[in-house]
N, C-alpha and C positions, 0 to 999 in steps of 0.2 A: 277576399278569399282566393283561393287557389282551391280549383275543382279535383276533387279525386275520382279516381278510375270508378269507385264503386257507383259514384253519382249519375254517373253517365246517363242513366235512362232519365230521372228526374232534370237534371240541368237539361237533357237536351228537350223535351215539354216546355219545362217552364221558359226556355229559351223562347219558344215556339211563340208560348201565349206570352212572352215579354216580364214575366215574374221571374225576379234572379237578376234580370239583366246588368242592373247597377251595381249588385254585390259582386259582381266578376269584373267589369270592366270601367266601373267607375259612373253614376248616373250623369254626372254632370256632361260626360264624351256624347253621349248618346242622345239625350235629350234635345241638341241644340242641333238643328239641320245645318250641315254644310253649305258654304257661301255659294257654292256653285250649283245647289239643287234646283233652282227655280232663274237660271242667268240665261241661257241662249233662247235665242228668239225660239226655237225648235222644240226646248226643254219641253216638259210637263206644265200645265196653268192649273191654278188652284181655281177649282170651281164650288169647293163646300167646304166651310171649316167650323171650327166651333164644337168637333166631334170627340169625346169620351173614348180615347184609345179602341179607332176603329181598326175592325180587323175584315171579314170577308166579307162580299159585298155581290149582287145580282141583281139583273133587270127582267121584269116582266113588263114586255112592252117598252114604255119609255119612263116608267117609273123606276129608281134606281132603291134598293133597299140596301140598307149596311146594318151590320153585325158591330154594335157597339159593346166593346168588355166594359164599359161602365168607368166610374170614380170612386169603387168600394163609399165606405161610410163611417159613423160612429158607432158602430153596432160591436159584434163579439170580434176580438181579436187573435189573431194566433200567429207563430211563428214559421213563415215558409221554410221550405227546403232549403233555401238559400239565403237563409236567415235574417230575410227581412222580416218586419210586422207587417200583418196585412188585416185589416179590418172591412168588415163586412157594411153592404150600403144598397136599399134597390135602386142603385142605378146604372144598370145595365139595361141596353134597349136594342129594339129593333126599329130603325132609322126608314122613313120611307119617302121619296123627295120627286114627286110628280115630273114632268117633261122635262127629266134630267139632261138632256141634251141640249137644252136651251139655256140652262142657268149659268150664272158666273156671278162669282163671288159673294154666295150666299151662306148664311151665318145660321147655322142648325138652332134651332129653339125647340124649348118643349111641345109644339105644336106638331114638328118632325117627327116625334118618336110615337111610331105607329104603336108599338108594343112597349110599355116603360113599368119601371118599377121590378126590372129582372136583377137577379143578385150578379152580387160583384163583390170582389173582396181586391182591394189595393193597399198602399203605404197613405198614412194620413198624418206624416209628419214632414217637412220642409228642409230644404239642405240651404243653406246662406247662401253658398257656394257656385248655384246652377242659376242662371240666368232668369230662370221660369219656375212657375210651382212646381216642386214635385209630389206633392200633396195628390193624390189620386192616380200614380204610375204603379208600375209591376201588377198589371191587372189581370183579373182571372172574371172573369165572365161570358155572355153570350159572345161566341166567337165564328159563327158563321150561319147563311141564312138561304136556303132556296126555296122556290116558289115553284109550285104543281102548275099543270096546264088550268087546272079550274080555280085558281087562284090561292088554293091553300099556301099558306106560311110555313115551312118547316125550318127548325131553327136547332141548334145546340148549345148547350150551357157546359162549359169546361169543369174540371176541378182541379187538375193537376196535383194527385195524391193516391192514395190509396182508398179504398170504398169507404174503409173504418175512419180514415178521417172527414167524409161526409157525416157520417154517423155522429162525431163527435162535434162538430159541428151544429148538428141539429140540436145536442143535448143543450150545447151553449147558446141558443136562444136565434142562431141564423136559419133560415131554410135550408137547412142540407139537403131536405131526400129532393130539393129542385136542380140541384148540382150533376153535372156528370150524367147528363138525360139527353135524350130527342126529344123533342117538343113541338105543336103544330097549333096554329090558329085561322080563323078565318082572313079571308082578304082583307076585311076593315080592321084586323086585328083584335077581332072581340071572340071571346070561345077561346083562351088558349087552355091545351090538354096538352097533359105530359101521354106521349106516346109509349115510352120505353125508357127504363132505368139501364142506364149503359154501365151503371158501376157496380149494379145488382148483376148483371153478366159477368161483369171482368169477375168480381167475386167467385161465383160459380163455376167459370170456365179458365180463366187466366189463359186466352189461346196462344200466348207467347211463348208458354213456358214450355222446356226443351228443345226451343228454337232457336231462342236468343239467351245466350248464355247468360248473362244476368237479367235475366228476367224477375221481374216481383211483382205483386199486386199492385196496379195503378192506371192510373184512367184520366184521360182527358181528352174529351170529345172535340176534336177541331175542325173537320169540316163535313159538310151534308151536299149531299145532291139526291134529288130526288129522281129516280128511274124506275117508271111505270109505276107499277102497285108495289114497288118496292124503293125504301129509301136507305143510299148509303152513308154511312159513316165513318171517318177517319177519328182511328182513337192512338193519339197522338203518345198517349202514356201508355196502351196494349198494345204496340208496335201491329196492329192489325186494322183490317178494314172489316165493317160490319153491316149484315143487310137486315133492315129492319122493316116487317111487314108492315105496310101503312094501315092496314085495318084490323088487324090483331095485335100489334106489338112486339110479335113474335122475335125472337134476333138472333141471328145465325152470323156465325163467322164466314164471310167469305175468301179473307185471304189474309196471313200474315207476311208478314216482311223479312226479308233475309236478313241475319245479322252480318255486320261489318267488321271488318279487322283491318286494323292500321298502325303505322307506327307510333308509338308513344313520343309524346312532344318533350322538347329538352328540360322543358322545367319540371316534369316528374321526376327527373335526376334516374330515370331506371338505366338500365346497361344499352347501350346504342342496340340497333337491330329490333330493340324488342316490339310485339304486334299487342296491341291490349285491343279488345270488344269496343265496339260502340255503337248503340241502339240506333237501330233506322230511321225509328221517327216518322212517321207518313204524317204530313199535315194537310196535304189539299187532294181535292177531288175534283175530276173535269169529265164532262161527255165527248167522249171522241168519234169516231167515225164507225158505223156498222156495230154499234152495241158497244162498243170498247169505253172503259172506264178509264181516264188516267188517274195516277195516283202519284203526286208531287213527296219526295223525301226531305226532310229536314237535316237529317243525322243526329247522335247525340255526341258529349264529351270524346274526343277534343275536337269535333265540326272539321275533320280533315278537307282541306282543300282540293277541290275536284271529286269529292267523295260521293256525294250524292246525287240520285238517281232519279225519272221519271218513267215510273211504270206503267204497264199495260194490263186493265183487268178484263177477261172475258169470262163471265159466269164466275168460276172461282180459279181459273188458270190465271196466273199472276207470273209476266216476264218484264225483264227490262227492255225498255223503249231505245232511251237516249240518256246518256250517263254524263259525265265530268261537271256538274253541276255542284256547289256549294250551296248550302240551306237554305233549300228549297222552302218558298213560303207558300205557293200558289201557282196554277199554271191554268190554263184555257185554250179553245181553238178558236181563233179570228176569223174572219169571214174570209177572208183569203185561204182559210183551209189549214193553214200553219199551227203550229202550237208557240203560244208564247208562254216563258217561264219566268217567275218572279221569285228574284234571290231576295231573302232578308237582310244576307250580308254575304255581297261579293268576295271579300276578303275574309269571311268565316267571323264567326259569333266573337272568336277571339283577336280579330282583328283591332287594331288600336286606329280610328275607333271604326266598327264594320259599317260598310255602306252598301245599299242597296244596290241590284241589279235587274234590267232587264233583257230576257233573250227572244229571241224568233228562232224556233226551230224549224228547219223543212218539213213538208208532210211525211218524208220519209225516212225523218230522223239525222238525215246527212251530214246537217252543216247548223252551227248555232252560231246565231249573228249577236252579236252585242249591242245592243240599242240604247240603253242607258246603264251608266254606273256610278249615278249619282246621287241615287233617292235614300232619301231620309227615313229607314226602317218602315219598308212597304210593306204591307199587311194583306193587300189581295187584288186581285184584278178581272176585270170584266169586261164585255165589248156591248156599248149602246147601240140602239138602232141606227144611231148615226155612223157607223163603223168607225167609231172613236174607242180608244181602251180606256179604261177610267179606275185609278188606283187608289186605296189606301194608303197613304201616305203619316210618317210621324204616327205609327199603330202605337207610340208606347209614351203619344202625350195627351195629355185631357185636353178640353175645349178652354181652358183658363191661360193658355199662354198669352206673351206681351203681345205678339203680332200672329198673323192669320196663318203662314208660313211654321209657326211653332205651336200650332194646336192642331190636334187631330184631324186630320181632312181628307178630302177626296179631288186628285186631278185628274183632267183630261189632257189625252197623249194620243197624237196621231200614228201609232203603233206600226201600221199597215204600210204607210208611207216613209217611214222614219229610212233616212239612210244607215247603215251600219257602222259603229264605230270600228268594229273589225267582225271578223268570222273565226270559229275555232272549229277544228276537226278535231274528233277525238272519241274514243269510246273507254269501255273498262281496262281494256289492256291494247298489246302493241298490232294483235291480231284485229280488234274491233275498231282502231285509228284505221286499218288499213279499210276494213270494211266503209265505215263514216267517207271516208274518202274518194273510196269508188262510187257510193248513193250517192256523194254532192257532183261528181264529176261525170259519172253515166248516167243520169235517170233514168233513161230510156231505153238500158241495157246494152249490150254487145255480143257479138257473136263468138270470141273467145277469152279466157282468161291466162293469164301467168302463174302461177303455184312457187312460192321461194318458201322454204323452211323459215320458222319463227325465231330461231335460236341462234340465227347467226345472220350477217350483214350482208358479205360476200357478194352472192347467187344474186338475193334481188335487189342490190346496186347494177350490179353488169346487165341484170337480165331488165332492166329498164327500158332500155333502147329494143328489144327484143317486143316488150310491151307496144311499144312504139308502132310495129310495124303487124302485129300477131293476128289485125283485122284480114289482112291481105290471102286471096287476091280481092275482097270484097272491101267494105268499108263499114264504121261502126256507124249506129244510126245518127250521131253526130255528123256525119260526113267525114270523119278522120281516121286514119289506119289505129288509132289507139284503144286498147284495152285494159281491161283494169290489172294491175298486180295485187294478188292477195296472197296472206301466212296463213298457213297452218302449221301446228306442231309436227314433228320428224314422225313421229310414232301412228298416229292417226288422224283423220281428216277431221279438221274443229267443225265443229254443228252449226255455228255461227257463220263459217267460209262456207261450209254445204249449201248454208241458207241464200248466202248474198249470191252463190254462183246462179241458182235456182231463179231468185231474182232478175239479174241478169237475163238470163235465156239464152247462155254460154250451151256449143257443145263441143268446143274446143278446146282445151286444158293444155297448156305449155308446163311442164314440172322441170323443174330446173334442178340439176344435181342427181348425181347415181343415188343410188339404194341408201346410205350411211345417210345423205342429206334428208331426201323423202321415200318413207319406206313404199315397198311393192303394195303395201296392204294400204297405204294411203291411197297412192296413186289407184288403186282399183278401186276404193270408195267415192272415188269422183263420178264413176260411173254408176256406182248402185246408189249411191247419196245424193248426187247431185244434179244428175241427166247428163253427165258428157257423155257423148260419143265417139269422141277421137282423143284419146291422150297421147299425147306427144313427151317423151322423156327427152331433155335438153342437157348433157351433163357431161361430167367426167370425174377420173378419178380422186380432183382435188378443187380449190376455188380457182387455180390458174387453170386446168384444162377445163372446167365448166364455161368460165369466160371465153376462151376460144371456141367453145362449142356452141358459145351464143354467139358469138359474131358468126362461126358458118352456117348457123339457122338462120341469122338476118341476112347472110347474103342470098341463103335460098328463096327466102321469102320474096326478095326484093327483085331477084333475078339480075343482079349485080356484083360486081366483088368492092367490098370497102375501099375506097380508097385512102380514106381518114378513120384515124383512131382517136381517141384520148387512151393515155396510160396512167396510171393510178397506182399507188400503194395497197396491195391489198390487205394489207395486215391491220387497214388502220382507215376507220368509215371517212373520215370528214372529209378530206380531199373528194374521195369518189360519190360522199352525199351532193356535194355541191355541183360538180359537174355531170349529175346524172340526169335532171330535166334539161342540160342545154343536150346533152349528147342524145337524149331522146327525141327532141326537137330534131334535131339535125340528121339523126337516123345511122349516128356516129358511134361504132361497138365501142364499148369500155374494157380494154385489158387492164391484166393485173402482174404487177412485177414486186420485189422487194425493195428497200434500201438499196441493198448491195448485189442483186441477183437480177438476172434477167431469166425466167424459167425456161424450160425446152418450150412447155407447149405453148407461150405466150410468144416465143422466137418464131415459132411456126406457123402462129398466124400471122404474125407483122409482116409475113414474105410475101410481097406483090402488093403491098400498100405503099402509096405515095407521100403521105404526109403524117406523122403520128404527134402528138402536142401531148406533154408532160405536165400533169395537174400537180401542183405541189412543188416547195424547193427542194434542195441538194438534201435535207437531211429526209425528205418523203423518199427521193428518189435520187440515187449518188448521180454523178459526173461518168462516172464510171459505166453504169447501168444507161444513162442516156446515149454515150459512146457507143456502146453495145448495138444500141438500138438504131443508130445511124448507120449501122454499116449493114442492116436490113432493108431500112425502107431508103425513100428516095430525099425527103427533109425530116427534121425532126425542127418542129415551129419553136416561136418562143414560147419557154415555159407559162403557163397560168399559176402565178404562185404569188403570194405576201410572207410576209412576215412571222406570221401564224395561221394557223387555221381560219381565221376569220379573215384575214389579210386576203389570204387564198379565195374562200368565198364571195370578197369584193370584187377582189381579178376576173373570177369566173362570171359574176353578175353582169359586172360593165361589158364581158367581151358578149356576153349573149344578145344583149341590142343587136348586133352585125345581123344575131339567126334568126330577127324578127321578134323575139321575145321582148317583152313590155316590163320595165322598171316600175311601171305605175300599178303594176300585178305582182305585188311581192306575196311570197310565201315564206313564213319565218319558220325555223325549227332550231331547238337546241344543240351547240355545240360541242356539246360534253357526254352525248349518248346518240344513239341511231334510233331507236326502235321505233320512233311515230314517223319519221320522214324516211324510214327506209322503202316503203313502198309507194312514195308519192310521186316517183321520177314521171311517170307516162301521163301522171292526172297532171301535175305542173306543165308540162308540154302542150297538153290537150289545152288547158285554158291558158296558155300564151304568156303565161308568168315567168318569176325569175324566182329562186330559192337561196335565202341569203339563212346564215348562221348565225345565233345570236348567242350570248351569254346568259343563261336560263334565269339569271337572278338579278342582274343589272346590266342596261345598253354598256355602261362605262367600261366593262370589264369586253366588250367587242369593239372598237372606237371603229376599225375600217367598217363594218355593216351596219353602225349607227348613222356615218357617212350616208352610206346608199340609203337608207331610210330615210332621213333627214332632207335627200333630196330631191325626195316626193311630195314635199310639204304640198297640202291642198289641193293634189290631183292623185295622189295614191290611194289606195287600198292594202290590206293587210289580212292575210290567212295563217294562222296559226295551227301548226299541226301539235295536237297532243293538249293535253289539258293544263291544269295551273301547276302543278306537279311537275310538269313538263317545262312549261314557260310560264314564268309567274305572274303573280296579278301585277307585281312590281313592273317589271316588262311590260307585261299588255299597257298598262297605264303612261310608263315611257312611250310605245310605240303610238298608242294615240295621238298625244303631245308631238311628237316628232312629225306626225305627219299632218298636226294643224287643226284636229279634231274637236 
């Protein structure tokens, strides 16, 4: 079936519970684990198999608790929102495996089901075209479990529909009243008691009404977290996080997730540029530092690549913590203090077939390291007392598969010590990506910052060199003279940028451009809102004059007159972006020209320069401009150029090795747009790495830089600037393959 935009809420949460996955993309494509899922020696190892649609899991001591959504049964049936017929059976369970850190190859049996007979709805027919039984898939039932300090077990049972659906099931003979509820039991599994009906709360309050545009009465409690005397529940259907008083069962709204707006996918055949709403769909909760709770977001149809975030919740204050994920299903804080984020579908739930992934996120949210990209429908993650990560996989599979790999299972993985496949630095937008880059590169702060406008590239790219010396006359905490380059809107200081400046502890800000680039009000706000005590404007009447002014400021800070400069086309970003990290590393200013003209400000700045190196071919900087430059400087060095922007990028990358930069530390940016990499020049120089531009959809479209990447096979690492919308999942996989990972 083809999802309709009006179904976005239902599809979003039912995808989270694996109901309707087969109806969207074909059951056969989901239920079969990929051949590479348990291949490499460092891959996750199956420790428990035979589980029925395992979802959330948690540890209490060395006992592992797993919520099994069950396999349905032969009871009352109904047509799910995805068009499948699902039937009731008391096959849901909360499973407990003692001494889990020592278990290997354990097959779950009825004796492991600490709390059994819980409600489950699942398909009861079999598709002969699939290599394992479909009976019992597309399940809704127990979705998550959390254990209090006194041993009390809390768990949620889903619904995936309106509260009225629950009532209809009750009339049909199923225990519908037990659905969409928070339950608790004693530590030995006895005394199961319903704490609160979340369906009743949804029916009475519908918290997301008026906030999420497509809000309807809908409830699907999917995650639970004991939080002192309160128990938090993420309702994937209600788009909210609910707080339940553990003693009284009183329910209140802790937060409603903000709506998402995303371009309509082509198959909806809407006019180009059409923006449609997508449900936020919270699916997971995790305890963070200082009383913070992390809230993971699946997103609803059309499940945009990079559209999911992890939020931080303090009391009732919800804020974005780290973004750029796709279809988050769970997250947890590891023993190393980093956040581990699990995606049920790294390439979107509309991918063919979707595959799950695991990320390690630095404690400050600055970088996202991809650890695994071949998980078969993971459902939950928890760390054991052995420091290992335990992940439910094949979470849409029953315990009847033909092999352990094709049943619902739990795998063990050394996530803390895993070498990343690659790292992404990205935020919700260009400003957020600049901040992520700053956090990753300057975790201990910086004495100064360089501020550029976010709506144009020229000032920021020329400013990379200023950012490489702006700590002078002292140094940054890492011992270099580099500082971050951050972006802001022209008319007002972006609050996220102000917050990052405060984190850095910077007291000096170099503002690039005159008032038309960054207003006086924005510059003043650096003092009033970000704690800057010394605002220095570096600019001219246009981009050419600003680049010249930046050279003058670099000369003033270093106490020397630049003897070497780079000259690039100031009306195009690609060549300037390629050379910015190299220029920053060498402390060589970047000056701007046009294809056919040497501006007066640039000519004046070239006076006294010994060597000028032109970046780009004669289409970018004509021979006549080169000749004009030659009449001013002592030497015009051989061009750094290729047949196209990727060829030029490769030429710059290869030249960077003579400046002490390492091709084994690759930074990748899209070659078709500038926002994600425009602020990264100083950070790349600080890292000692090299920037290469790539075709964002297929490395074959940038053969010159593909060759550079492939040349680092076996030894190289890669940092990608921007999310999947900037550099696709396809290219990400090609890079991993090219590096031999």
